[in-house]
C-alpha positions, 0 to 999 in steps of 0.5 A: 500499499502506497502511503507516502505522501504523494506529490501534488500534481498540477495542469500548469505543469502538463508537458508532452510526453518525451516518448510516444507509443505507436502499437501495442502488441499484448500476449496475456498468459491468464493464471489466478495467481501467476500471469504472465504478461508480454508487452511489445511496445513499438516505440519513438522519442516524441518531436515535441517532448524533451531530447536525450532524457531517459525512458521511464514507465509507470508501474504499481506493484509490478514484478519485472521478469525481462526487458529488451529492445529491438530483440536484444536482451537487456541486463539488469545494469541497463535499467532500474526496475522498482514495483512502480517505475522501470527507467531505462537510461539509453534507448536509440534515438529512432524508432525502436520496439521494447519488449517487456514481461512482468508477472501479476497475481489477478487472484490477489487483487483486491483493489479491483485495479488493473487485471483482477478475478471476480467470481472466476472471471479474470477483469479488467478496470484501468481508469485511471491509471489501472493499467500500469498495474499489468505492465510497465507503460506510459500510463497517460490518456495523451499516449494512444496507440493501435493494439493487438491483444492475444489471450491465453487461458485453460478453457474449461476455466475461461472458454470466452476470451475478450478484448477491445476491437474485432476478433481476428483469430482464435484457436486450441493449444496442448494442455487444455488451453486456447487462445484468442486475438483482438484488434483494435484498429482505433487508437487509444489509451492504456486507460481504455484497454480492457480483458474479460476472460471466463465462463459466461452467458450472452445475450445476442443481438444486432443493429444496423446503422444508417450506413449499413454497417451490421453490429454485433450486440452482445451482453455477457452475465453470470451463468444463469442470469441472461434472462435479466440481461434484455432490458440492458440490450433494449437500451443498448439498441435505443441508445446507438439508434438515438445517438445516430439521430440527435448527434449523428454519431455511428459505431464504428466496429463490427461487435460491441460487447458489454460484460456485467461482473459482481465485483467492480469499484465504479458503475461501469467503464467504456472500455472501447468495444468491451464495456465493462458493468458492475452488475447492478446496472445490467441485470433486471427483471420485475421480481428483481429490479425496482424501477429506479434499477430500470432507469439506472440501467438505461442511462448507465447503458446508454451513458458508456455507449455514448463515451465511444465518441465522446471519450474514445474516439475523442479522449482527454489530454490528461485528467484534468480534462476529465470533465471533457468526457464525463461532463459531456457524457452525462450531459448526453445521457440525461438527454437521451433519458428524457427523450425516452421519458419524461423531459420534466421529470428527469430535469427534476430528478437530475438537479435533485441529484446535482444538489444533494450531492455536487452543492454539497461538495461545492460548500465544503472542504472538498470544493474543487473546480470542474476542472481542477487545476491540482490534484494528489490522486485522480480516482478522488476526482471522480466526482459529482463536480466533474460528472454532474456539474460538468453536465450543467456547463454543457446545458448552459453552453446549448442555451447561450448558442442556441440548439442550431449552433450547439448541434453544429458545434458538437459536429465541428468538435467531432470532425475537428478532433476525432483520434485526438486527446483534447483540452476544454478550450478546443471543445468550447473553440468549436461553439464559439467558432460556429456561433460568433460568440465570445465564450472566453468569460464561460471558461470560468465555470471549468476553472472557478470552484463553489455554487454562484448565488444569484440575488433578486430583488423586485420593485412594483410601481402601480401608478406606472404599471412598472415591474423591475427585477435586479439581479446581483451574483457572487460566489463564496469562497472556496478552499485555495479560491478566496476571490470569484470573477462573475459567472455567465449566468443564463436565466430563463424566467417569465412572469405569472399573474396572481390569478394565473396566466403569463404576463410576459413572454419568457425570455432568458437574460444573461447575467454576465456581471456582477449585476443586471437588471430588467424593467417591464412596463404595462403591468396592471398588477404586480406579477409573480416572478417565475426564475431559473426556469427548467433550472437554467444555470447551476446556481442558488437564487435567493430572492424575499417571496411574498406570502402566498407567492410560491403556492400561486407558482405551484398552481399556476407556473407553466414551467413544471420544473419551477412548479416543483420548486416552489412547493419545495421552496414553500416546505424548505421555508417551513421547515426551517422554521419548524427546526428552529422553533424545535431547537427552542423547545416548541413543537413542529410547524405546519401549514394548511395551505402546503398541505392543500396545495399536495393535496390538489396535485393528488387529486390532478395527479392522473395527468402526470403522475410522475410529476405529481410523485415529485412534487408532492414529495417532501425535502429530505433530512439531508436537503434541510441540513444543505439549506440551513448549512450552518450548527445543524442539529440533524435530530431537530431537522428530522422532528420537524421533517417527521411532523410536517409529514404526518401533519400533510399525510392527515390532511390529505388522508381521504384523496391519498386513500382514494389515489393510491386504492386506485393505483394499487388495482392496477396489474402487469408491470412495464418498466416505461416511464408512465408506468414508473410514475404510476407505482411512484406515486403509489409509493409516496401516498403509502408512506403518507398514510403510514405517517399519518396512521402508522397501524393503518397504514402500516397494515396496507404497506404490509399487505401491499409487500405480501401481494407484491407482483413485482419488486418496486412495489415490495421494496416501497412497501418495506421502504413505507414500513420503516416508519411503521411499528417494529412488529410490522416492519421486522417479519417483512424485513426477515422475509425478504431476506429469507426470500432473496438469500441467494439473490446478491443485488437483492440483498443489497437492496435489504442491507440498504433498507436496514441502514436507513432505519433510525432510532436509538439502535441505529448504530447498534444495528449496522455494527451487528449487520456487519457481522451478517453472514451475508456482509463481506467487506470484499464487495464494493456494492454490499459495502456501498449498500450498508455502510455507505447507505447508512452514512449518508442516508441516515442523518439521525443514525450517522450524526448520533449525539455521541459520535458512535455513528462516525467511529463505526463509519471510521472503523469501517474505512481503516479496515477497508482501506487496507484492501481497497483504497478507492472504496474507502476514499469515497466512503470517507466523503460522507464526512465532507460537511462536518463543519456545518454540524452544531459544535458537539457533533462537530468534535466528535466528527473532527475526533473520528476523522483525526483517528483515521489521518492518525493511521500509519497505514493509510493509502494515498486515496484516503490520505488525500481525502483526509487531508482535504477534509481536514484542512 
């Protein structure tokens, strides 16, 4: 384990590689504990690099067997080899061939980076710097080569041998072994190399591109699970057709393979022609997967496929440009999902995710720009800022240049930089060129951290019929960036009459300086401003609303996002005041008008149940902690949220029971958005019914659990039972565990549910579950389900006043860091809000963090997170 203090890598220090690798011939002879890797690299000095410098290649826990240049074996005196570096001082000035042989142990690779084994299947994960765990290499994204890969393995153990590109040769070998050769004609960096070898089932189909290319499609899964891969295949075919229509992008190989494995640090990986997935994002059937699982599969399959152009054909020059492939591809998968489902619902869900993760990141010690300027461990920058905020920047760019110029800019980007390793400036320049717009100021969004706050004041003069809005922006200081320049902020806005209806045409105001104003005339009455429609920029809006304005917007705004936002703002304001009252010894506050507005949404929900499901939901405890921002008391927030949910549930009980009964009478499962919306609304109403009356509501939830014919309804019933009495909840949880004892992904759901249960015994429950026979620290999915859910979705448990929750999670992080630093570091980000807590909890959280930081064998992944969190 690397426990040294790693150097700071700076974008400003970027220099071109001193050597280039033009072709890679890789020969892997697989064995569980002793795989031999022979790499033949066709190389030359880079004219843009430094002349005369030694050749230095990256490694990580490698053992060099031999090295040869142009066929001549090098003596040990001709090089310096350590587990993490190979230095060859003397290499030819002209082109040369370097052959390296290394040994690796896939079975012992618990980091799940490089080449490892998952349930008997050989698998690779090379992004960001995992390839250096396979052989010594120039492990950086701007070194791109063509590849030819030969894989050899025991045929009984691994009848399937896969790599990137197209298969060109296969055959039998003595001793029950066999081989396959794969050729990838497209230049790629080593992080996109992939290998899978094992015994797997396949679902096979095909897709014909507009130019007539017939592409064979395969989705490989564990034996016996092929029936659960049909939806992933369907999503892949729809994504391919969508990308052809919307972005004009065809696939470029004869074969596209997806492989699902059970041990994977990430969601999936876009390796050229061979995408490797965490099986959670491939396997689905009505009995085993929820609607959210189906949605995730659709989105992530599309995301990884879309990388073929935004990430593979055009990759990033260095890891500082990570947003150029990830933020852009998140934008593309969000657009795909919006076209496949409800655009309004998808937009709301995406903003909820952004605020819950990225806004929190921006407000704490881990804040960083979409394009960071420095890093110590790149694995720690696969963040919501790079992915989700990076996507929002593309959304704003489309608003600024308009949809037609945006498409032209994308076409120019693909044409201009195909086959290259690009930077953000090159991407933005394409849109400047086609639109004629100066986009240089927009680059601040990439280089400046923090969430801007747009403060709005309004003035209405009844005598002249003049209405005025004044806008002012500011971005709070973040670590390393105390001074902020103004951002380019597109604000879509409209004006709503108090009785409903638009007072003026919708427009987009561009706030590109510290302040701006907009004046309307001819207003017979004061309008209500509808601001930031569609969430046109990733900012916080600060405006003093008059009493009743928000509920008027919730009923009459023509923008669905702002209808949802108005109800959220009304509930947030009430919960903020309620929390303060509770901390002063009072009782939770309620508002009959808010309950009435929610009841109205339920009564009219038939037109769009998916929207109603979102709009009738209250802010979560984590949402409220983010909004309060300082001196946070999770127990007071929890009481306020519980009290409001109970009050609303009682106020809407009649229409909720009636609508729930109508929805519950529907039978038959389809994963489409409309059907999922109806189930989501039913789940929302069931939760209100249980909150209003735990006995009768809990009995309804128990009945739904027993009668459910799909996992969505079953899990919704269990989730509702979490707030019911234990004598209703616990038997259902026990039944669930018994019923699905042999289904790892479903057991993850069960562990996740348990992790959400509050109460004084929450920490003891989690500690006991870490000793459960089905819990294993070796599987990232299981760790995330139990410990990650507890730390991130159980505020009253994790933030127990005595610090027991912090100590438990810190213990698990320390143990996990010994075998999988990447997952340990990500789990440690749950502490990122510790400074916003009230003093008692703040001290307990800091103590737990410092106990981790003082450990003697920390990985550099975890050490980086702890250093920034405590700084």
